[in-house]
N, C-alpha and C positions, 0 to 999 in steps of 0.2 A: 463928433466921435461917440458920445454916449448913445445917441440915437442909432448909429450903425452897430454899436456893440449890442444894444438891445435887440435889434433886428437879427443879428447873428445868433444870439442866445435863443430867440424864438424859433429860428430855423433848426437849431440843434435840438431843442426840446421837441419840436414837431417831428423831426427825424427819429428821435428815440421812441416817441409814441407809436409812429408807424412801424418801426422795427419791432417793438414789443408786440404789437398787434399781429404782425406777420409771424413772429416766433410762436405766439400762442396758437394761431391757426395751424401752424406746422405741427405742433405737438398734439393738438386735438386730432388732426388728420392721422398722426402716428398712432394715437390711441384707438382711433377708428379702425386702422389697419390691423392692430392687434386683436380688436374685437371680432373682425371678420375671420381671423385665424381661429379664434375661439369658436365661433359659430359653425364654420365650415371645415375646420381642421380635420375632424374625424371622417369627413366624406371626401376629402381631396385626395387625388392620386399622389403617388410618391414624387413624381417629377415636379408638381406644383409646390408641394411642401418643401422639397429640396431647394427650389428657387426662393421661396420665402425665407428659408434658413440662411441661404447665402446672402440675401439682402440684409437680414438682421445682423449676421456676422460681420458684414462689411462695414456697417454703421458703427457697431461696437468697436471693431478693430480700428476704425478711423479715429474715434475718440481716444482710445488707449494709445495709439501711435502718436497723436498730438501731445498727450500728457507725457509720454516717454521722451519725446523730443524736447519738451520744455524742461524736464528734469535734467536731461543730458546737457542742454544749453546752459543751465545754471551751474552745473558741475564744471563745464569747460571754461565758463567765464571766471570761475573762482580759482581754477588750478592750472589752466593751460593758456599759454600765450596765444593771442589772436593770430599771429603770423605763423605759428607752428603748423606743420602738416597734420599733426594730430587733431587740430581743431576741425579740420575737414573730414578726416577719416573716422573720428569718433562721434560725429554729430548724430549719427543714426541713419542706417540705410536698409538694405534688403534683409539683413539678419534680424534687426530690430522689428522690421515690418512682418517677417515670417513669425516671429515670436508672438507679436500682438495679434496676428491673424489666427494663430492656433488657439490662443486664449479666447479671442472673440468668437471663434467657432464653438468652443465649449460653452461659453456663457449664452450664446444664441440658442444652442440646443436646449439648455436648461430652461431658458426663458420661454421658448416655444412650447415645450411640454407643460410648463406651469400655466401658460396662457390658455392652452386648450382645456386644461382641467380647472380653470378658474370659474366656477359656477356661481359664486356669491355675487349678486348684483351690487351689493354694497362696496365690494372691492373695486368694481368698475367705476362706481361713483367717485371713489377716492382717486383713481387714476385720471379721471376727467378733471376733477378739481385740482389735481397736481399740476396740470399744464400751465395755467396762469401763475400759479405759485412759483413754479420753477423759473419762469421768465422774470417775474418781478423780483424774486430772490436773487437771481444772478445780477440783475441791474442794480439792486441795492448794494450787493457785495462789491460790484465793480465801482460804483460811485463812492463807497466808503473807503475803498483801498486806493483809488486813483491818486490821491495826494501823497501816498506813502510807498507805492509799488511801481516799479518801472513798467513802461508800456509793453515791453517785451513779454513780461510774465503776468500781466494784469488779467488777461482772459483766463489763463490756466488757473491762477490762484482763486479768482472769483468763482469759477466753476467748482473748485475743490471745497471752498467754504460753503457755498450754497448747497452742494451735494451732501455735506456733512450735516447741515442743519435740517434741510428739507427732507433728505433721505431718512434721517433719524425719526422725524415726525411721521412720515409715511409708514415706516416700518412699525412704529409704535401703534399706529391705527390698525394696521393689518394684523398684528399680533393680538390686539384687543378683540378684533372681530373673530379671530380664530379661537380665542379663549371662550367666547360666548356662543360659539357655533355648536350644533348638535352632531354627535358622532354615534355610530352604531355600537351596540353593546357586544363587546368581544370577550368579556371577562369569563364567560362560562364555556368557551370553546377552546380547542387546542390551537397552538401556534400555526400549524400548517393549514388548518381550516380558515383561520383569520386571514392569513396572507392570501390564500387562494380565493377567498370570498371577495376581497377588494380588488385583487388583480383580475379576476374573471369578469368584473363589471366593465372593464375598459375595452372598448371596441374602436376600430378604425379601418378605413378602406385600405390604407397603405400598410403593408406588412411591417416595415421598419418602424413606422409611427406607432403601430399597435404594440410592438415589443417594448418600445420606450414607455408608453402609457401603462402597460402592464407592470413594468419594473417600478414605475412611480407608485402605482396602486399597491404593489407588494410592499414597498417601503412604508407606505402609510399603514398598511395592515400590521407590519412588524412594530411600528412605533405605537400604534393604538393598543395592540395586544400587551406590549410591555407596560404601557401606561396604566392599563386597567388591571394587570396582574400584579405589578410591583408598586402601584401607587393607590392602594385602596382608600386611603384617608386624604382627601384633597387638602392641600395646603400644609401638610405635616411631614411630607417625605422629602428627603434630599434628592432621591432619584426622580421625584416628580419635577423638582426644579431643574434637574439636568434634562428631563424630557422637554420642558418648555424652552430650554436653551437651544435644543435641536430645532424646535419650531422657529425660534428667533433667528437662528442661522439660515434656515431656509428662506425666511422672509427677507433677510438682509441680502442674500445672494440675488433674489428676485428684484428687490429695489435697486441694488447696485447695477444690475444688468439694465434695468429700465432707465436709470439715470445716464448710463453710458450711451444707451441707444438714443436718448434725447439729445445728449451733447453731440453725438455724431450726426444727428439730423440737422442741428442748428448751425453747425460749422459753415461759415460763409453765407448765412442767410441775411444778416443785417448787422450793422454797427460793429461793436467790439466782439459780439458773439462769433464773428467770423474771423477774428484775428488768429493767426496761427500760433502765436505765443511760443514759437520754438526756434526763432532765429538766434544763432549763436552770436 
């Protein structure tokens, strides 16, 4: 019996290693796809960009739908009898799916624009390094929670905890890179010239993509102009702190979208990462 148990443990450990390797390769491939969007995004036609946006939106919505179903399952288990018709009607259907698809589309759009404009190679190194960290962090969270959390909600909760820890770390690194980046001097020009200057630098073959990129450039121009006009003394202005909170919010949305994209990619790939975690 001990020998059989040892063999089974080895098989389980080997399966986890293979699953972690597959998940890491999948996330590296995902990062590679985002990099291709960055490299060719400005030259791609609208139809190709729309297809890429739909793919990103579907993966993000997939992750959000699973999370929503897991939260709904926990609510039903706590407050609704299993044999009640409400348990089936409230578990989550097309209405929940439509809501998550809408939010997934918005997040995918923001992510795509941010990826196209992500010119700092150090940020791409962060995303590449994040792939194995996400996989190992989820496995560590799942292993730690397994003795305490029901199997139904283990996958969902391990992703949430991993996302909070790893996402905070990635966001902190990206904000640090932004803090030490070089920016154009807009302190001596008017607001309209500052906004026009950064918006005019954005070009794309696709007209809708160019509009979105110009809006993002105009947003940066407004933020930098306000920063350099209202924050003349670095580190001493309350408004400067608020300005960096805006940068933090932007990076947080980017990282949040990327983590949801990663989760949607890994659902069903291996082991517990493929658990639905939403059965009532």
